[in-house]
Structures are given as structure tokens and as C-alpha cells.
N, C-alpha and C positions, 0 to 999 in steps of 0.2 A: 232709369226705369227699373223697378224691382220685379223679379219673377221667381216662380217656384217650379221645379221640375217634379212631376208626379210619374211614378212608374208602377205598373201592376204586373205581377207574374202569376201565371196559372200553371200549377204543377199537376200533371195528369196522374202520375203514379208517385205520390208524395213520399211513400215509404221507401221507394227505390231511389228517387232523385234527391231526397232531403239532405243526405250527408254531403253530396257534391255542391248543392245549392248553398248550404250553410257555409261551406269552405270558401266559396266565391264571395258570399256576403261578408264574411270575416275579413277577407283580403281587401275589400272595398268599404270597410266599415266606417271610415272617416267621411264618406260621402252621404251616409244615411242619417238624416235629421230625425225622421220619424218612421217607424215600421209597425204595420198592423197585419197580423196573420190571421187567416180565417179558414176553417173547415167545418164540416157538419159533424159535430162531436157526438151527437146522440147515436149516429150509426158508424162513427169513426170512419167517415168517407175517405177514400184514397185520393180524392182530388182536393187541392187546397189552393188558396189565393193569398198572396202577400202584396200589400200596397205600401209604397214608400214615398216620402217627401225627401227629395235629394237636394243637397247644396253642393253643386259641382259645376265645373266647366263642361261644355258639350262633349269634348273629346273623352273626358273621364266617364261620362254617362254612356257614351257609345261603346267604350271598352267594357264596362260592366254589362251592358245589354248583349254584346257579342258573346261574352263568356257564358252568360245565363242561357242564351239561345243554343249554345253548343251542347247543353245537357239534354239528353233524350227525354221527351215528354214535357219540356218546359216551353211555354209561350210567353212572350214579353210585349207589352205595349207601353208607350210613354207619351207624355204631353207636357207642354210648357204652359203655365198659367201666368200671363202678364198682368201686372197691376200698375196702374198709372196714378 
């Protein structure tokens, strides 16, 4: 069975948290198949969201999720999409 792991992170104070978040993402870069970052650019909003399609084992995803959650103002949700 083929599956895809999708993760979304919401960054409350992206200007404060972005450097640490980027450092974590760089450390786990080989897991990230696709990355889509969004924020309200017309007002340069301080809240942003990044969505990932990950190719990794569950333990690797759990480690990434734990590190991201350790950053103040960062929320993480993930789900597995199974394709038969």
C-alpha cells in the first residue's frame, strides 16, 4: 500500500520563530518532498503556515514534529493519506 504523510505547521509569530523553524527544517530536509509556505503578504501578517508532503518513516516524522513543537508559537498537525 502506498501512502503520503502530510504535515502542516502554523507559526504564530513567524518573524520570531522563523530562524529556528528553518534550522529544524534544514536538519530534516531529506524528509521533505514538497513544501508550500503561505502568509498574508499584503499586510505582511505575522502568522504563517507551511504545508509539507513528507517521505519518511513514522519515527522520523515524529522526531520532526517534536522538534517543531518545541519552538514557542509553533503548532503542528499531521495526517497519513493511504492510497490503495
